[in-house]
Each structure stands twice: as structure tokens, then as C-alpha cells.
C-alpha positions as CSV (number, residue, x, y, z in Angstrom):
1,M,-36.5,45.7,-19.4
2,K,-39.3,43.4,-18.3
3,K,-41.9,46.0,-19.2
4,D,-40.8,45.9,-22.8
5,L,-41.4,42.1,-23.1
6,I,-45.2,42.6,-23.3
7,F,-44.9,43.4,-27.0
8,F,-43.5,40.0,-27.9
9,S,-44.9,36.6,-28.4
10,P,-43.7,33.9,-26.0
11,E,-44.4,31.3,-28.6
12,G,-42.2,32.9,-31.2
13,K,-45.1,33.8,-33.5
14,G,-45.6,37.3,-34.9
15,L,-43.8,39.9,-36.9
16,T,-40.2,40.8,-37.3
17,S,-39.3,44.4,-36.8
18,T,-39.0,44.8,-40.6
19,S,-42.5,43.3,-41.2
20,A,-43.9,45.4,-38.4
21,N,-42.5,48.6,-39.9
22,H,-43.9,47.6,-43.3
23,I,-47.4,47.0,-41.8
24,A,-47.2,50.3,-40.0
25,N,-46.4,52.1,-43.2
26,M,-49.3,50.4,-45.0
27,A,-51.7,51.3,-42.2
28,K,-50.5,54.9,-42.5
29,E,-51.3,54.8,-46.2
30,M,-54.8,53.4,-45.4
31,I,-55.4,56.1,-43.0
32,R,-54.4,58.7,-45.6
33,T,-56.9,57.2,-48.0
34,L,-59.7,57.1,-45.5
35,E,-59.0,60.7,-44.3
36,T,-59.1,61.8,-47.9
37,E,-62.5,60.2,-48.4
38,L,-63.8,61.8,-45.3
39,G,-62.3,65.2,-46.2
40,S,-64.0,65.0,-49.7
41,M,-67.5,64.5,-48.4
42,V,-70.0,67.2,-49.5
43,F,-73.6,67.0,-48.5
44,Y,-75.0,68.7,-51.6
45,S,-74.7,68.6,-55.3
46,T,-73.7,71.6,-57.4
47,E,-75.3,72.5,-60.7
48,V,-74.7,75.4,-63.0
49,A,-76.9,76.9,-65.8
50,L,-76.9,80.0,-68.0
51,I,-79.4,82.7,-67.4
52,G,-82.5,82.1,-69.5
53,N,-81.6,78.5,-70.1
54,D,-83.4,75.8,-68.2
55,A,-80.8,73.2,-68.9
56,A,-78.4,72.8,-66.0
57,N,-75.0,71.0,-65.8
58,T,-74.0,69.0,-62.7
59,L,-70.6,70.1,-61.4
60,T,-70.4,67.9,-58.2
61,V,-72.5,65.2,-56.8
62,G,-73.1,65.3,-53.0
63,T,-72.4,62.4,-50.7
64,D,-75.0,59.7,-50.8
65,D,-76.7,57.9,-47.8
66,T,-74.5,54.9,-48.0
67,T,-71.3,56.9,-47.9
68,L,-72.6,59.0,-45.1
69,R,-73.6,56.0,-43.0
70,A,-70.1,54.6,-43.5
71,T,-68.5,57.6,-41.8
72,A,-68.5,56.1,-38.3
73,D,-67.0,52.9,-39.7
74,K,-64.2,54.8,-41.4
75,L,-63.5,56.7,-38.2
76,F,-63.3,53.5,-36.3
77,R,-61.0,52.0,-39.0
78,I,-58.8,55.1,-38.8
79,A,-58.6,54.8,-35.0
80,R,-57.9,51.1,-35.1
81,A,-55.2,51.6,-37.8
82,K,-53.6,54.3,-35.6
83,S,-53.7,52.0,-32.6
84,L,-52.0,49.3,-34.7
85,I,-49.3,51.8,-35.8
86,A,-48.8,52.9,-32.2
87,W,-48.5,49.3,-31.0
88,L,-46.1,48.4,-33.8
89,R,-43.9,51.5,-33.4
90,E,-43.7,51.0,-29.6
91,A,-42.8,47.3,-30.1
92,I,-40.0,48.2,-32.5
93,K,-38.7,50.8,-30.0
94,A,-39.0,48.3,-27.2
95,K,-36.9,45.8,-29.1
96,E,-34.3,48.5,-29.7
97,R,-34.3,49.4,-26.1
98,L,-33.8,45.8,-25.0
99,I,-30.8,45.4,-27.3
100,E,-29.4,48.8,-26.2
101,E,-29.8,48.0,-22.5
102,V,-28.1,44.6,-22.8
103,S,-25.3,46.1,-24.9
104,A,-24.7,48.8,-22.3
105,M,-24.5,46.3,-19.5
106,T,-21.4,46.9,-17.4
107,V,-19.2,44.2,-15.9
108,N,-20.7,45.0,-12.4
109,D,-24.3,44.7,-13.8
110,F,-23.4,41.4,-15.4
111,A,-21.7,40.1,-12.3
112,K,-24.8,41.0,-10.2
113,L,-27.1,39.3,-12.7
114,E,-25.1,36.1,-12.7
115,G,-24.2,36.1,-9.0
116,I,-20.5,36.5,-9.8
117,E,-18.3,38.1,-7.1
118,I,-16.1,40.8,-8.6
119,P,-12.6,40.4,-7.1
120,E,-11.3,43.5,-5.4
121,A,-8.5,45.2,-7.4
122,P,-5.1,44.6,-5.7
123,K,-3.3,47.4,-4.0
124,M,0.4,47.5,-3.5
125,E,1.3,47.4,0.2
126,P,3.7,50.1,1.3
127,A,7.3,49.0,1.3
128,L,9.5,49.1,4.4
129,T,10.9,52.6,5.1
130,E,14.2,53.4,6.9
131,D,12.2,54.4,10.0
132,D,10.3,51.1,9.8
133,Y,13.6,49.2,9.6
134,Y,15.2,51.0,12.6
135,A,12.1,50.4,14.6
136,T,12.7,46.6,14.2
137,L,16.1,46.8,15.9
138,S,16.5,45.9,19.6
139,V,17.2,48.5,22.2
140,D,20.9,47.7,22.2
141,Q,21.1,47.6,18.4
142,R,19.3,50.9,18.0
143,N,21.3,52.6,20.7
144,R,24.5,51.3,19.0
145,Y,23.4,52.9,15.8
146,Y,22.9,56.3,17.5
147,E,26.2,56.0,19.4
148,L,28.1,55.3,16.2
149,E,26.3,58.1,14.4
150,T,27.1,60.5,17.2
151,L,30.8,59.4,17.5
152,A,31.4,59.6,13.8
153,A,29.9,63.2,13.8
154,V,32.1,64.2,16.8
155,L,35.3,62.7,15.4
156,G,34.7,64.0,11.9
157,K,34.2,67.5,13.2
158,E,37.5,67.4,15.1
159,I,39.8,66.0,12.5
160,H,38.4,67.5,9.4
161,P,39.6,70.9,8.2
162,G,38.1,73.6,10.4
163,G,37.9,71.3,13.4
164,S,39.6,72.3,16.6
165,F,42.1,69.4,16.6
166,A,42.9,69.8,13.0
167,D,43.5,73.5,13.4
168,A,45.7,72.9,16.5
169,R,47.8,70.4,14.6
170,E,48.1,72.8,11.7
171,N,49.1,75.7,14.0
172,L,51.8,73.5,15.7
173,A,53.4,72.6,12.4
174,K,53.3,76.2,11.4
175,H,55.0,77.5,14.6
176,I,57.6,74.7,14.6
177,A,58.6,75.9,11.2
178,N,58.5,79.5,12.3
179,P,59.2,79.6,16.1
180,H,59.4,83.4,16.3
181,T,57.4,86.3,15.1
182,V,58.0,90.0,15.4
183,Q,55.5,92.8,16.0
184,G,56.1,96.5,16.1
185,D,59.4,98.4,15.5
186,G,62.0,100.3,17.4
187,R,61.9,100.2,21.1
188,D,58.3,98.9,20.9
189,T,59.3,95.8,19.0
190,L,57.9,92.6,20.5
191,I,59.3,89.2,19.7
192,Y,57.0,86.2,20.2
193,S,58.6,82.8,20.7
194,Y,56.6,79.6,20.3
195,R,57.7,76.5,22.2
196,P,55.9,73.2,21.7
197,T,54.5,71.7,24.9
198,V,54.0,68.3,23.3
199,A,56.0,66.4,20.8
200,E,55.0,66.8,17.2
201,E,55.2,63.0,16.9
202,L,52.7,62.5,19.6
203,V,50.3,65.0,18.0
204,E,50.6,63.1,14.7
205,S,50.2,59.8,16.5
206,V,47.0,61.0,18.2
207,Y,45.7,62.6,15.0
208,F,46.2,59.4,13.0
209,D,44.7,57.3,15.8
210,L,41.6,59.6,15.7
211,Q,41.5,59.2,11.9
212,K,41.6,55.4,12.2
213,L,38.9,55.5,14.9
214,Y,36.8,57.7,12.7
215,R,37.2,55.4,9.7
216,E,36.3,52.3,11.8
217,T,33.3,54.1,13.4
218,Q,32.1,55.3,9.9
219,A,32.6,51.8,8.5
220,N,30.5,50.3,11.3
221,L,27.9,53.0,10.9
222,N,27.8,52.4,7.1
223,A,27.4,48.7,7.7
224,I,24.2,49.3,9.6
225,K,23.0,51.8,7.0
226,H,23.8,49.3,4.3
227,D,21.7,46.6,6.1
228,C,18.9,49.2,6.3
229,Q,19.1,50.1,2.6
230,K,19.2,46.5,1.6
231,A,16.1,45.7,3.7
232,V,14.3,48.7,2.3
233,L,15.2,47.7,-1.3
234,E,14.3,44.1,-0.8
235,S,11.0,45.1,0.7
236,G,10.2,47.3,-2.2
237,I,11.1,44.6,-4.7
238,R,9.0,42.1,-2.8
239,Q,6.0,44.3,-2.6
240,Q,6.2,45.2,-6.3
241,T,6.6,41.5,-7.2
242,E,3.6,40.5,-5.1
243,F,1.5,43.4,-6.5
244,T,2.4,42.4,-10.1
245,R,1.5,38.8,-9.4
246,A,-1.8,39.8,-7.8
247,T,-2.6,42.2,-10.6
248,E,-1.9,39.5,-13.3
249,K,-4.2,37.2,-11.4
250,W,-6.9,39.9,-11.0
251,N,-6.6,40.8,-14.7
252,G,-7.0,37.2,-15.7
253,R,-10.2,36.8,-13.6
254,M,-11.6,40.1,-14.9
255,D,-10.8,39.1,-18.5
256,E,-12.8,35.9,-17.9
257,I,-15.7,37.8,-16.5
258,R,-15.6,40.3,-19.4
259,S,-15.5,37.4,-21.9
260,R,-18.6,35.9,-20.3
261,R,-20.3,39.3,-20.4
262,A,-19.5,39.7,-24.1
263,E,-20.9,36.2,-24.9
264,Y,-24.0,37.0,-22.8
265,I,-24.5,40.3,-24.7
266,R,-24.1,38.6,-28.0
267,R,-26.6,35.8,-27.1
268,K,-29.2,38.1,-25.6
269,S,-28.9,40.6,-28.4
270,K,-29.6,37.8,-30.9
271,E,-32.5,36.6,-28.7
272,Y,-34.1,40.0,-28.6
273,G,-33.4,40.5,-32.3
274,D,-35.2,37.3,-33.1
275,M,-38.3,38.0,-30.9
276,K,-41.5,38.3,-32.8
277,I,-44.0,41.2,-32.2
278,L,-47.4,39.9,-31.3
279,I,-50.6,41.4,-32.4
280,P,-53.2,41.9,-29.6
281,A,-56.6,40.3,-30.2
282,S,-58.3,43.7,-30.4
283,L,-56.0,44.6,-33.3
284,E,-56.1,41.4,-35.3
285,G,-59.0,42.6,-37.4
286,I,-57.3,45.8,-38.5
287,Y,-54.1,44.0,-38.9
288,A,-55.7,41.5,-41.3
289,E,-57.3,44.3,-43.3
290,V,-54.0,46.2,-43.6
291,S,-52.2,43.0,-44.6
292,R,-54.6,42.4,-47.4
293,L,-53.9,45.8,-48.9
294,G,-52.2,45.5,-52.3
295,K,-53.1,41.8,-52.4
296,D,-56.7,42.1,-53.4
């Protein structure tokens, strides 16, 4: 960027890009005229005459001494005009580069230029997990959880269909209703008799006591699990709320920085657009000559 500023006048005197482009085009036309003059030089005259006729007609007149001696001057003028064009074209491109560079400035580039600290984008902290929650329990509390979990599993296995106690209860009721069964026939007939060893009422009492104990155990276990789920849910909501708040704050700060960047780009683009292209001292003569073209 700094290397491009060499083309512009610090005092604000010089040419706009439009004027510089116009001067470059005029210099190009001047070069074409001079190159045409140089290309048309002939160092002899041409005459033509009919055979037997001493009278000759001049077809072309060769270059005279004055024109010949002006050759070096024309070449120097062409070289200076091309130098002027090169300077003006590069200056125009330099101005375009300056505007393009400032327009392409990123937020980070602007922050670095202005000494602004870019805030780090917020990250949502991980919410509490079930493992995290149970890890916060005391030894007694955690052991209590495992005890209830184990007891509920043991009781449930026994009293639910397919469990040994549930099957034994069902078989007792079946054999009370059918105390005898017969197998075989004839002399090989076997009669099986079933006699309860405990009162059916006691079995029912124990069964319903186990059911009650299972429900109480499951209720206590569910209470602990509920506390866990509640803590996990509250943690998730809390982390999301904090993240949302932090993101809004971050976005607000970034919008402020982006707004300042946009204003900087607008201001600098206008500043670069208004800069005037200076004419080096060595090109002032050819610049003045080209500027006079069409005015004389």
C-alpha cells in the first residue's frame, strides 16, 4: 500500500484519474503522429521522365536537413511521452489498488490496524451429564442409589411373571385347584397328590409385601433419578442461556467493530479517490507539451 503513495501529491495538487487518462490518450496520439513523421522520412527525391524527353516530373521530395536534424528530438519526445503514459497508467492502477486493498480489508486486518482486540467467540460449556451428577453425590448417597437399583432389580425379577416366586405362587394356586393328577393307565397308573406346605394366605401376604417393597424401592430410586434428570436439565438450560447471552454480547461488539470498519473503508476509499496524481519534474516539460495539444 505504501509503495503506491509515491504517485500522489501530498499537497493535493495534480491530476485526477480522469484527467490523467485523458493526458495519456493525448500523449499516445502525439506519439502516433511523431512515429508517422519518422516513418515517412525518405532521404532522396524521386523524379520521373519519358524516354527522349528531358523534362522530368518530381514524384516525391526527400527529407530536408532540418527535418533530418530533428530526428533525435522527435525520438526523445516519443520516449518522454511514453514515460509520461507509463507514469500516468501506473498511477491510475496504483489508485485502483489502494481502493481495492482497503475495500478488501477484513475485520481482523482493521482491528490490527486500529489496535482493537477482537473478542473471542463464545463457546457453550458442556452441560452436566448423569455421570457428572452421580459423581457429586457423597459415598453414602451414591451407595444408597446402587443399593436401591440392585434391590429393585432383584425384587422385580422375583415377583414379575417368569420370576421364581411368581411362578411358585402360580403353581400353588394351580395345584390347590387341582390337587391330583394321573399319569399312565391300567396297573401302571400313577396318581400324584399335591399338598400345600404353607398356607395360601401366607404366600399371598408375602407376595403382596414383596410387591409393596418393590414399589417403595422403585419410588425411592425414581426420586433419585428424577433429581438427576432435573439437575441435568437445569444445567443444560443454564449453559444454553449463558451461551445465548454471551453470543448476543459478542455479536454486539463485532457489529460495532464491523460498523467502524465500514466507515473506515468509506472514508479511506474517498480519500484515495480524491488523491491527485503528481507529475515528476522530469516529465513536466512533456506534460506541458501534451496538455497544449488541441489548444494551439
